N, C-alpha and C positions, 0 to 999 in steps of 0.2 A: 570553246567549251559549251556543251549543251547543259544549261543551268538545271533544268528539270531532271535530266538523266543523272547528273552528278548528285543532286539532292536525293534522288531515289537510292543511289549507290551508297551515299552517306548513311541513310536510314538503315539500309540493309546491313552495313558494317556495324552500326550501333546494335542492331538486333543480334548480330553474331558476336557481340562483346569485343569488337575490335575498336576500342575507343580511340586510340591514337590516330588510326587511319580516318575514322569518322570525324575527329576534331580537325585534322588536316583538310578534309573536304569542306567542313564548315567554314574554316578560315579562308579557303579559296573562294567559296561562294560569297562571303562577306566582302572580299576584295573585289570580286567581279561585279556584284550588285550591292553596294553598301546601303542603299535605301530600301532594300527588300528585307522583310523580316525572317525569311526562311533560313538563311545561314546562321543567324543568331538563335533561332528556335532550335536548330540542330545542335548547336553548341550547348545550349541550356539543357537539352535532353541528355546529352552525353554527360554533362556535369551532374545531373540528377542521378543517373545510373551509378555514378561513382561517389555519391553523397557529398558532393562539393556544392553545397546549397548557395553559398554567397556568390560563387562564380556563375551559378545558374541564374541567380537574380540579376546580376550585372548584364548578362547576355539578354535576358528577357526585358530588362529596362530598355535596351537598344531596340529590340524587336518591337516593343509596344510604341516606342517613339515613332517607328516607321509605319506601324499599323495599329492605331489606337482603337480600332473597332473589331479586333479579333479576339473573341471570347476565350478561345483556346490558350492564348498567351497569358491572359489573366489567371486562367485556371492553373496553368503550369507554375506561374509565379506564386499564386496562393498556396499551392502544395509545397513549394520550397519554403515559404514563410511558415506553414504549419510544421515542417520538419525542423525549423529553427526555433519553434515555439513562439514566434512573433504573431500571436493570435489576432490582434486587432488588424494588423496589415493583411493577414491571411483572409479574414472575414471580408474586408473591403474588396480584395481582389476576387474572391469567390462570388460575392454578390454581383459584382460587375460582370464576371463571366456569365452568370445566370441571366442577367438583364440583356446581355448582348446576343447569346445564342441558346439559352436554356439547356445547356449541355448536362446530360445525365452524370458525367464524371464530376462536374462542378457541384451538382447537388450532393453527390456522395462525399465529396471533400468537405462540403459545408456540414454534413452530418458528423464527419470526423472532428471538425472544428468544435461542434457542440459538445462532443464527448470529451475532448481535451479541455474544454472549459468547465467540465463537471456538470454539464446540463444533459445528463442521460435521458431524463424524462422528455425534455424538449426534443432531443434527437429522435426518440421513439415516435413522438407525435408527428414530427416532420416526415419521418420515413413512412408512417401509416398514410399520411397525405400523399406522398409520392407513389405508394403502391396503389392507392385508390385512383390516382390520376393516370398512372401508366402501369397497369398490372402486368404487362408483358416484359418489363425491365427486370430480368433475372437478378441483376446485381443488387437491387433494392431488397429482394427476398433474402439473398445471402447475407447482406449487411444486417438485416433485422434478425436473422438467425444468430449471427455473431453477437449482437446486442443481448438477445435473450440468454445466450449461453453464458456470456460474461456476468449477467445478472443472476445466474443460478436457476434459470427457468428452462430446464433441459427439455421438457415435453414441448414447450412452445418453440424452442430452438429447432427441435427435430421437425415440427410441422412446417416451419419456414423453409428449412433445408429440403424437405420432401417436395414442397411446391417448386422450389428452384430446380430440383432434379427432374420433375415432370417437364419443365420448360427447357432444360439443358441436360439431358441424360448423360452426356459424356464429360460433364464438368468435374475435373479431378478434385478440386477443392471441396466441392459438395459431397462427393463420394467419401473423401477422407473424413469430413466432419460427421457424416452419418455413420461411418464405421466406428469412429471414436465414441460417439454417443450411443450407438445402438447396442 
């Protein structure tokens, strides 16, 4: 078995929502290379797509044991903890993910954590800092638009969505938000 090709096939099946087939490949990969994180990561991703958060965390625990320096694994597990509303565990994992690889998705998940902790003002300040630090990350502009919209600040939300649209004119979510607010 070509491990990398099977992994790619498993991810492709996951994206096609063929979860059983993707899990079968994940299990085969785990059997083939039990010390590699990839089979466990694939299993965790399938579990998350199906909202099986506890099973995702179990798989990620194994993956992290095999590769404790992979920030993406901590980010995935942090998101699973967020979904279970285990906020202190989520925060710990998301900060670890940021420390390891400064991933934009971990930063966005940390913003979600702040919102879930009723720290909207802190979330906005954090996002403003992220936008200043990396103005080309369209997702930060979208998330700020979402925050403004939730806060009832429609004009500000529209301005953030318009900036996101300039950066990514084909983004269907941004188009939908602008159509709704326009």
